[in-house]
NUFI-955476 format. One line per field, with one value per residue (C-alpha): chain; residue in one letter; x, y, z. Coordinates in Angstrom, 1 decimal. Layout:
chain <- [A_...]
res <- [A_...]
c1 <- [X_...]
c2 <- [Y_...]
c3 <- [Z_...]
END
This chain:
chain <- [A_A_A_A_A_A_A_A_A_A_A_A_A_A_A_A_A_A_A_A_A_A_A_A_A_A_A_A_A_A_A_A_A_A_A_A_A_A_A_A_A_A_A_A_A_A_A_A_A_A_A_A_A_A_A_A_A_A_A_A_A_A_A_A_A_A_A_A_A_A_A_A_A_A_A_A_A_A_A_A_A_A_A_A_A_A_A_A_A_A_A_A_A_A_A_A_A_A_A_A_A_A_A_A_A_A_A_A_A_A_A_A_A_A_A_A_A_A_A_A_A_A_A_A_A_A_A_A_A_A_A_A_A_A_A_A_A_A_A_A_A_A_A_A_A_A_A_A_A_A_A_A_A_A_A_A_A_A_A_A_A_A_A_A_A_A_A_A_A_A_A_A_A_A_A_A_A_A_A_A_A_A_A_A_A_A_A_A_A_A_A_A_A_A_A_A_A_A_A_A_A_A_A_A_A_A_A_A_A_A_A_A_A_A_A_A_A_A_A_A_A_A_A_A_A_A_A_A_A_A_A_A_A_A_A_A_A_A_A_A_A_A_A_A_A_A_A_A_A_A_A_A_A_A_A_A_A_A_A_A_A_A_A_A_A_A_A_A_A_A_A_A_A_A_A_A_A_A_A_A_A_A_A_A_A_A_A_A_A_A_A_A_A_A_A_A_A_A_A_A_A_A_A_A_A_A_A_A_A_A_A_A_A_A_A_A_A_A_A_A_A_A_A_A_A_A_A_A_A_A_A_A_A_A_A_A_A_A_A_A_A_A_A_A_A_A_A_A_A_A_A_A_A_A_A_A_A_A_A_A_A_A_A_A_A_A_A_A_A_A_A_A_A_A_A_A_A_A_A_A_A_A_A_A_A_A_A_A_A_A_A_A_A_A_A_A_A_A_A_A_A_A_A_A_A_A_A_A_A_A_A_A_A_A_A_A_A_A_A_A_A_A_A_A_A_A_A_A_A_A_A_A_A_A]
res <- [X_X_X_X_X_X_X_X_X_X_X_X_X_X_X_X_X_X_X_X_X_X_X_X_X_X_X_X_X_X_X_X_X_X_X_X_X_X_X_X_X_X_X_X_X_X_X_X_X_X_X_X_X_X_X_X_X_X_X_X_X_X_X_X_X_X_X_X_X_X_X_X_X_X_X_X_X_X_X_X_X_X_X_X_X_X_X_X_X_X_X_X_X_X_X_X_X_X_X_X_X_X_X_X_X_X_X_X_X_X_X_X_X_X_X_X_X_X_X_X_X_X_X_X_X_X_X_X_X_X_X_X_X_X_X_X_X_X_X_X_X_X_X_X_X_X_X_X_X_X_X_X_X_X_X_X_X_X_X_X_X_X_X_X_X_X_X_X_X_X_X_X_X_X_X_X_X_X_X_X_X_X_X_X_X_X_X_X_X_X_X_X_X_X_X_X_X_X_X_X_X_X_X_X_X_X_X_X_X_X_X_X_X_X_X_X_X_X_X_X_X_X_X_X_X_X_X_X_X_X_X_X_X_X_X_X_X_X_X_X_X_X_X_X_X_X_X_X_X_X_X_X_X_X_X_X_X_X_X_X_X_X_X_X_X_X_X_X_X_X_X_X_X_X_X_X_X_X_X_X_X_X_X_X_X_X_X_X_X_X_X_X_X_X_X_X_X_X_X_X_X_X_X_X_X_X_X_X_X_X_X_X_X_X_X_X_X_X_X_X_X_X_X_X_X_X_X_X_X_X_X_X_X_X_X_X_X_X_X_X_X_X_X_X_X_X_X_X_X_X_X_X_X_X_X_X_X_X_X_X_X_X_X_X_X_X_X_X_X_X_X_X_X_X_X_X_X_X_X_X_X_X_X_X_X_X_X_X_X_X_X_X_X_X_X_X_X_X_X_X_X_X_X_X_X_X_X_X_X_X_X_X_X_X_X_X_X_X_X_X_X_X_X_X_X_X_X_X_X_X_X_X_X_X]
c1 <- [-38.6_-40.7_-40.5_-36.7_-36.5_-38.8_-36.5_-33.4_-35.1_-36.2_-32.7_-31.2_-33.6_-32.7_-29.0_-29.5_-31.5_-28.9_-26.0_-28.0_-28.7_-25.1_-24.1_-26.6_-25.4_-21.7_-22.6_-24.4_-21.6_-19.1_-21.3_-20.7_-22.8_-26.1_-26.7_-29.3_-32.3_-33.0_-30.7_-28.0_-28.4_-24.7_-21.5_-19.2_-15.5_-13.3_-12.4_-14.5_-14.0_-17.1_-19.9_-22.6_-22.0_-22.6_-25.7_-27.3_-27.6_-28.2_-30.1_-31.3_-27.8_-26.4_-29.1_-28.6_-24.8_-25.3_-26.9_-23.6_-22.5_-25.2_-26.2_-24.7_-26.8_-25.1_-25.3_-24.5_-20.9_-20.3_-22.3_-21.3_-21.8_-18.6_-17.1_-13.6_-12.7_-10.0_-12.5_-14.8_-12.0_-9.0_-7.1_-6.5_-4.2_-1.9_-2.1_-1.2_1.2_3.9_1.8_-0.5_-3.6_-3.0_-3.7_-6.6_-8.8_-12.4_-15.4_-15.5_-18.2_-19.9_-18.0_-18.6_-16.8_-13.7_-11.7_-12.7_-12.0_-8.5_-7.5_-8.8_-7.2_-4.4_-2.5_-1.5_1.7_4.3_6.0_2.8_2.9_0.5_-0.3_-2.8_-5.1_-5.4_-8.8_-10.2_-11.0_-12.5_-9.7_-7.4_-8.1_-7.3_-4.2_-2.9_-3.5_-1.7_1.2_1.5_1.1_4.8_5.0_1.6_2.7_6.1_4.5_3.9_0.3_0.5_1.7_-0.6_-3.6_-3.6_-4.5_-7.4_-10.8_-13.4_-14.4_-15.0_-17.4_-18.5_-15.1_-13.7_-15.9_-17.3_-16.2_-17.6_-20.7_-20.7_-21.1_-19.2_-17.8_-14.0_-10.8_-9.4_-6.7_-3.4_-2.4_-5.5_-4.8_-1.2_-2.3_-4.8_-2.4_0.2_-2.4_-3.0_-6.4_-7.8_-10.6_-11.7_-13.0_-15.1_-18.9_-20.8_-21.9_-18.2_-17.3_-20.0_-17.5_-14.2_-14.7_-14.9_-11.4_-10.2_-10.2_-11.5_-8.4_-5.2_-2.2_1.3_3.6_6.5_10.0_11.1_8.6_5.7_4.4_0.9_1.1_-1.4_0.4_-1.3_1.8_1.2_-2.6_-5.2_-5.7_-4.2_-1.5_-0.4_-0.3_1.6_4.2_4.5_5.4_7.7_9.6_10.3_10.9_8.4_7.1_4.9_6.4_8.2_6.0_7.7_6.7_7.4_9.9_8.2_8.2_4.5_2.0_-1.1_-3.8_-6.2_-9.9_-9.5_-13.2_-12.5_-10.0_-12.3_-15.5_-13.9_-12.2_-15.0_-17.7_-21.2_-22.6_-19.6_-19.9_-23.6_-22.7_-23.7_-21.8_-20.9_-23.4_-26.3_-26.3_-24.6_-26.2_-29.5_-31.8_-34.6_-37.3_-38.2_-41.6_-40.9_-37.2_-35.1_-31.6_-28.9_-28.9_-25.6_-26.3_-23.6_-24.1_-24.7_-27.4_-28.8_-30.0_-31.9_-32.6_-35.9_-34.2_-30.8_-31.7_-35.2_-34.0_-33.1_-34.5_-38.2_-37.9_-35.9_-36.4_-34.8_-31.9_-31.2_-31.5_-29.0_-26.6_-26.8_-26.0_-23.0_-21.6_-22.0_-20.0_-17.3_-17.1_-16.8_-14.1_-12.3_-12.4_-10.7_-8.0_-7.4_-7.0_-4.5_-2.5_-2.4_-1.1_1.5_2.7_3.0_4.8_7.3_7.9_8.6_11.0_13.0_13.7_14.8_18.5_20.0_16.9_17.3_17.5_16.5_13.3_12.6_12.9_10.5_8.0_8.3_7.6_4.6_3.3_3.6_1.9_-1.0_-1.7_-1.7_-4.2_-6.4_-6.1_-7.0_-10.4_-10.7_-10.0_-12.5_-15.8_-18.5_-17.8_-17.2_-20.4_-18.8_-17.3_-18.1_-16.3_-13.1_-13.2_-13.6_-10.9_-8.5_-9.4_-8.9_-5.5_-4.6_-5.6_-3.6_-0.5_-0.8_-0.9_2.2_3.9_3.1_4.4_7.5_8.3_8.0_10.4_12.8_12.8_13.2_10.8_7.2_6.4_6.1_3.2_1.2_2.0_1.3_-2.1_-3.4]
c2 <- [-57.9_-56.5_-53.0_-53.3_-54.3_-51.4_-49.0_-50.3_-49.9_-46.3_-45.4_-46.9_-45.0_-41.7_-42.4_-43.2_-39.9_-37.9_-39.3_-38.6_-35.1_-34.4_-35.7_-33.4_-30.4_-31.2_-31.5_-28.2_-26.5_-27.4_-26.2_-22.8_-20.0_-19.7_-16.5_-14.4_-13.4_-14.5_-16.8_-14.7_-14.4_-14.5_-15.5_-12.6_-13.1_-12.5_-8.8_-7.9_-4.1_-3.4_-2.7_-2.9_-6.6_-7.0_-4.9_-7.6_-9.6_-6.7_-4.0_-2.1_-1.7_-0.7_1.7_3.6_3.5_5.3_8.2_9.0_10.3_12.9_13.9_17.3_18.6_21.0_20.7_23.5_22.4_20.0_17.7_16.8_20.0_21.1_24.0_25.4_25.3_27.8_30.4_29.7_30.0_32.0_31.2_27.8_29.3_30.5_27.3_25.1_27.6_25.8_22.6_21.7_22.0_25.8_25.7_23.3_22.0_21.2_19.7_15.9_14.5_11.0_7.7_7.4_10.8_9.8_8.7_11.8_14.2_12.9_13.1_16.7_18.1_20.6_18.8_16.1_16.6_14.5_13.3_12.3_8.8_6.1_5.5_8.4_6.0_3.7_4.9_5.9_2.7_-0.7_-1.8_-1.7_-5.1_-6.9_-4.8_-5.3_-9.1_-9.1_-6.7_-6.5_-3.2_-2.3_-2.4_-0.6_2.3_2.6_3.5_7.1_8.3_9.1_5.5_3.6_5.4_3.3_0.3_2.0_2.5_2.1_4.4_3.2_0.2_-3.1_-4.8_-2.3_-3.7_-7.0_-10.5_-11.6_-13.9_-14.4_-10.6_-10.7_-7.4_-7.6_-5.6_-5.1_-2.4_-4.2_-1.1_-1.6_-5.3_-4.6_-1.9_-4.1_-7.0_-4.7_-3.9_-7.6_-7.5_-10.0_-8.6_-12.1_-12.6_-9.4_-9.5_-8.3_-5.2_-4.4_-4.9_-2.3_0.2_-1.5_-1.6_2.2_2.2_0.9_4.6_6.9_7.1_9.0_7.6_8.5_7.4_5.5_5.8_6.3_3.6_5.7_2.6_3.3_3.1_3.9_5.6_3.4_1.8_3.7_3.8_5.6_8.8_12.1_12.1_8.5_9.5_12.7_10.8_8.2_10.9_12.7_9.4_8.8_12.5_12.5_15.6_16.3_19.7_22.7_25.7_28.6_31.2_29.4_26.9_24.3_20.6_20.0_17.1_17.1_15.0_13.0_12.3_10.3_9.5_6.0_7.1_9.9_7.8_4.8_6.9_5.9_8.1_7.8_6.1_3.7_2.6_2.0_-0.5_1.9_1.3_3.8_2.1_2.4_6.2_6.7_3.6_3.1_0.2_1.0_-0.9_-1.6_-3.3_-6.3_-6.2_-4.6_-3.5_-1.1_2.0_2.5_6.2_7.0_10.6_12.8_11.3_14.9_14.5_11.3_11.9_10.0_6.8_7.4_8.8_7.4_3.9_4.7_8.2_8.8_12.6_13.2_17.0_17.1_15.1_17.2_20.4_18.9_18.0_21.6_23.0_20.6_21.4_25.2_24.9_22.9_25.3_28.3_26.5_25.6_29.2_30.2_27.5_28.8_32.4_31.2_29.3_32.2_34.4_31.8_31.6_35.4_35.6_32.9_34.4_37.7_36.1_34.4_37.9_39.3_39.8_37.7_35.5_32.7_29.5_27.2_29.1_29.5_25.7_25.2_27.6_25.8_22.5_23.9_25.2_21.7_20.1_22.6_22.4_18.7_18.5_21.1_19.4_16.1_17.6_19.9_17.0_14.8_14.8_15.4_18.9_17.1_15.1_11.7_12.4_15.8_15.4_14.2_16.8_19.7_18.3_18.2_21.7_23.2_21.5_22.8_26.4_26.3_24.9_27.5_30.3_28.8_28.8_32.5_33.4_31.3_33.1_36.4_35.2_34.0_37.4_39.2_42.0_42.5_44.4_41.1_40.0_43.1_42.7_39.0_39.3_41.9]
c3 <- [19.8_17.0_18.5_18.6_14.9_14.0_15.9_14.2_10.8_11.7_12.9_9.7_7.5_9.3_8.8_5.1_4.7_6.6_4.5_1.4_2.5_3.3_-0.1_-1.8_0.2_-0.6_-4.3_-4.3_-2.4_-5.1_-8.0_-9.6_-8.1_-10.1_-12.0_-10.2_-12.2_-15.8_-17.6_-19.5_-23.2_-24.0_-22.2_-21.4_-22.0_-19.0_-18.5_-21.6_-22.0_-24.1_-21.6_-24.3_-24.5_-20.8_-21.4_-23.4_-20.2_-17.9_-19.9_-16.8_-15.4_-18.8_-19.8_-16.5_-16.9_-20.3_-18.5_-16.9_-20.3_-20.6_-17.0_-16.4_-13.5_-11.1_-7.3_-5.0_-4.6_-7.5_-9.7_-13.2_-15.1_-16.9_-15.0_-14.3_-10.6_-11.3_-12.5_-9.6_-7.0_-8.3_-5.1_-6.6_-9.2_-6.4_-4.4_-7.4_-8.9_-10.8_-11.3_-14.2_-11.9_-12.0_-15.7_-16.0_-13.2_-14.1_-12.5_-12.8_-15.1_-15.2_-15.6_-19.4_-19.9_-18.0_-21.1_-23.1_-20.3_-19.5_-23.1_-23.4_-20.2_-20.6_-17.9_-20.3_-22.3_-24.2_-21.0_-19.2_-17.8_-19.0_-15.3_-15.8_-17.7_-14.6_-13.6_-16.9_-18.9_-18.8_-21.0_-18.0_-16.3_-19.5_-20.2_-16.6_-17.0_-20.3_-19.7_-15.9_-14.2_-14.2_-18.0_-18.3_-16.0_-17.7_-21.1_-22.0_-22.0_-25.8_-26.6_-24.2_-25.6_-28.8_-26.6_-24.8_-26.4_-23.8_-20.9_-17.3_-17.5_-16.2_-16.2_-13.8_-10.9_-11.9_-12.7_-16.0_-15.9_-12.1_-11.7_-8.4_-7.3_-7.5_-7.1_-10.5_-9.9_-8.9_-6.8_-4.6_-4.3_-3.2_-0.8_0.9_1.2_2.8_5.5_6.0_4.3_1.8_-0.2_-1.2_2.3_2.3_2.3_-0.7_1.3_2.1_-1.6_-2.6_-1.0_-1.8_-5.5_-5.5_-4.1_-7.5_-8.4_-5.7_-3.6_-3.0_-4.9_-6.3_-9.1_-7.6_-9.1_-12.7_-13.9_-12.5_-10.7_-9.3_-5.5_-2.7_0.3_2.9_4.5_7.8_7.6_5.6_7.7_6.5_9.2_8.2_4.5_5.3_7.3_4.5_1.9_4.3_5.1_1.4_0.7_-2.1_-3.8_-6.9_-7.5_-5.9_-5.4_-7.2_-4.6_-1.3_-2.8_-0.7_-1.9_-2.5_-2.7_-5.0_-3.4_-5.6_-4.8_-1.5_-1.1_0.2_2.8_4.1_4.2_5.9_8.6_11.1_9.4_10.8_7.7_7.3_10.9_10.3_7.5_4.7_1.4_-1.3_-3.7_-1.2_-1.8_-5.2_-6.9_-4.9_-5.7_-8.1_-10.0_-13.6_-13.2_-11.0_-11.5_-8.7_-9.6_-8.5_-10.8_-12.5_-13.1_-10.6_-9.3_-6.2_-4.0_-3.8_-7.3_-6.4_-2.7_-2.5_-3.6_-2.2_1.2_1.5_1.9_5.5_6.3_6.4_6.3_3.1_3.2_6.7_5.5_2.4_4.5_7.0_4.1_2.9_6.4_6.7_3.3_3.8_7.1_5.3_2.4_4.8_6.8_3.5_2.5_5.7_5.1_1.6_2.8_5.4_2.8_0.4_3.3_4.2_0.6_0.3_3.6_2.7_-0.7_0.9_3.3_0.5_-0.9_2.4_3.0_5.9_6.1_8.6_6.5_9.3_10.1_6.4_5.9_8.8_7.2_3.9_5.5_7.3_4.0_2.5_5.5_5.6_1.9_1.6_4.4_2.8_-0.6_1.0_1.6_-1.4_-3.8_-2.0_-3.8_-1.2_0.2_3.5_3.8_3.6_7.0_8.4_11.8_10.2_7.4_9.8_12.0_9.1_7.8_11.3_11.5_8.0_8.9_12.1_10.4_7.6_10.1_11.8_8.4_8.0_11.4_10.9_7.7_9.5_12.1_9.4_7.8_11.1_10.2_11.3_8.1_6.2_8.4_7.4_3.6_3.6_5.2_2.7]
END
């Protein structure tokens, strides 16, 4: 009898403890997430555009972010040193003939230069849409919340500029105080939802790539309101994007030589990297390579001096690869192959443009075949530009990049031959290939 009473007492005590533990766990679950590291010195206002205020709580991250303003180191195929791409590759003047990129196309610099550089480019004029500010300032999240993206995009660049003071900064990627990585660009939020994706459910590691898609993507300005839109309705691969633009009959400009309706691609790093690249499938995030973890004494933090991993290979590549010298040599080989393939594509495009231009000046040209040649020029160039505008010289996804460039070269040569057929004279083939 005594043993039975002791058993009942023990079971009761266990039940009480279990209920108490459950209560504590439920309480803790409903509490705000604690701030990691030291207690913040100040509270940051929601969508605060001034990154220096965030820097009071996170001095290591802010001090490294400031380096993006002055780092100007050149890599073999890029980096952040000011340079004219048109001077380095005169073929681009022909490829972008009739579009502002044929007048001004410079190497991208660090994040803190984004606002300065977009205001200095010769591509901006009195009619430029305010949408062009979308990826240039930490003022944007607050403005989008206040105005809505439609009103923001509808403003002219010259008028919207009075509301924008800060370059890219903390508010573009982080939620104030919690420091959670978040989607701040409404166009990205809309594009993900259209694909049935909810970024709120993504892991932190996934978000260390997704936040880069706030800016590092292909996009276009939709309608008279110049509404920022990502062309992902059919998918994110180049064939999906090409079909999307064809279906809505969109063009950025008409090429004055070929008369083809053209598309200008914009830095699709996210689309290229996430197209089943080796590193992406291995779970590597953009930040792992471009913002690797470093230390200041005992403090471990992700550097915000965002730049080419080749400029910080020991930290960027050494996290996973033991032989960093082998890795950097391998990168060099891949990028050299991509550059050579890209050169071949550009040569094919220039030949196609010359052939189509010659055909348009030929009497009794076949309009059906000419239209086919013009469409092939468009399709070839948008594929080439998808890679040329992507900032890795192919290394983000070598297999996919070389596949696309091979396709672009083939389509460009088809355009050239179709133009010859349209003109009905073999002489054009000889003149266009010179």
